[in-house]
C-alpha positions, 0 to 999 in steps of 0.5 A: 240684366247685364246684357242682351243674352241675359235678357233672352235667357230670362224671357225663355225661363218665364215662357217655360214656367208659364207653359208648365203652369198652363199645362197643369191648370188645363189638366186640373180643369179637364179632370174636374170636368170628368164625372167619377165613375165607380168601377165594377171590378170586384177586389179580392177579400178581405174588403175594407173594414171600419169601426162600427157602432155595436148598438146600431148593428144590434138594432139593424140585426133585429130589423133584418130578422123581421125581413130576412130571418136570422141568417140573412138578417145578421149578414145584412146588418153588418154589411149594410153598415159597412156599405153606408160607411165605406161605400165601394166595394160593398155597393157591388152587393145586391142589398136593400137600403135600411129605408127599403127594408123598413118599408118592406117590413111595414108592408110585409113584402119579401126581399131576397138577400145573400145568406137567406138560406141559413134561416132556421138552421139552414132551410129550416133544418135546425143545424147551425144557428142562422145568426151565426151563419150570416155573421160568420159570412160577414166576418170572413169577408172583412178580416184576415183573422176571420177564423179566430174571430169566428171561433170566439163568436161561436164559443160566446154563443154557446155560453151566452143567455139569449136574448140580451138585457139590451135587446129586451130593454130595446123591445120594451121601450120600443127602441128597435127599428120596427113599428109593430113588434112580434112581442114587446115583452121582456123575454126569458133568457137561456143558455144553449150550450150549443151552436145548433138552432134545434138545441138553442130553440128547444132549450129556450122553449123549455125554459120559457114555456113558449111553443116553437111556433109562437110569436114570442119564440120568433121575437126571441130569435129576432133579438138573438140575431141582433145580439149575434150581429152586435157581438160580431162587430164588437170582435171585429172592432177589437181586432181592428184595434189589435185588442182581440186577445184582451176582449175575448179568448177561445175557452173550453169547459173542464169536460171538453178539456178532459175529452181533448186529452185523447180526442182531437184532430189527429192521424192516430185513430187508435189513440182516439183521434177520430174527432175534430172541432171545438164544439163543447162535447157535453152539448151532444154527449150527455152520457159521458163517463170514464171510458179510457181503460175498460168502458165502451164509448158510444158516439151520439149515434150509439156506434161503439168505438171500442175498448181502450187499454191502459197502455193506449191511454198512457200513450195518448196522455203523453202524446197529447201532453207533448201536443199541448206543450207545443201549442203553448210554446207556439202561442207564446211565440205569437204562433197561431195554433188550432185545428183547421 
């Protein structure tokens, strides 16, 4: 120190530094002494998604079916996995834990969960397969790309032989999460060519020889629920990595592609634009035949649509060609095509 003035400046600097340290340290102590309270605020969708184990979810889907049937089971399997890995905001949902569900199944106690209404094609109605209903709801909660993922999942369901080999093996080797099985036999596999519960179950029953009210049929749907939940997670995982296009794509059968030359969502009724959707045409229209020039086409409800002229057919083909060309161009540019 050269003089007294420098010494006073030094003491002032030390005092200031000490006071700042004490303030920061006190705040640290105060913060650590306050318990962390989870907020009840509900954040907007989509909620956070992390990569999940496909086989764990398959087993949870099977367990969920035993407790909540197909729709609630598929939804619960995906969301409970995220709750266990992510925590909030999934903790806001009224979902029983895995151990609670195991106990409920063991004691045959009923538990209500979201999406349970989708059982048996919604209230037992036989419409949309409940496993797709529940898995689709979960997908829409966790991904901005929910529509594309859902389309791929639905097409996969139409063409996949249920139950999977993996699910059959888990049942035979008692590797699922239930103690008592409806059936632990390897079950026959069938392709539904439809997302309808009614069609899916009926075609499996015809293929297997088991009645719709049998334990084997119920077990088949339990394994199917696990398979659907697992595939949904496989697609979500791929989308998270930015690899969805390399894993699966939306495809059409030759029959459906031919129908969509004229029949797609559009504004010109006379050109055949009175349909919408991506459902495989042959899943309902089993009497499809050439009708573009003179034959009368009947819908699934036997309602005549009308007679088509060659001129209308030509215009429809040209218009559709332009439409498909634009979609292909948009696809190459990274655009998102498709109906909504």
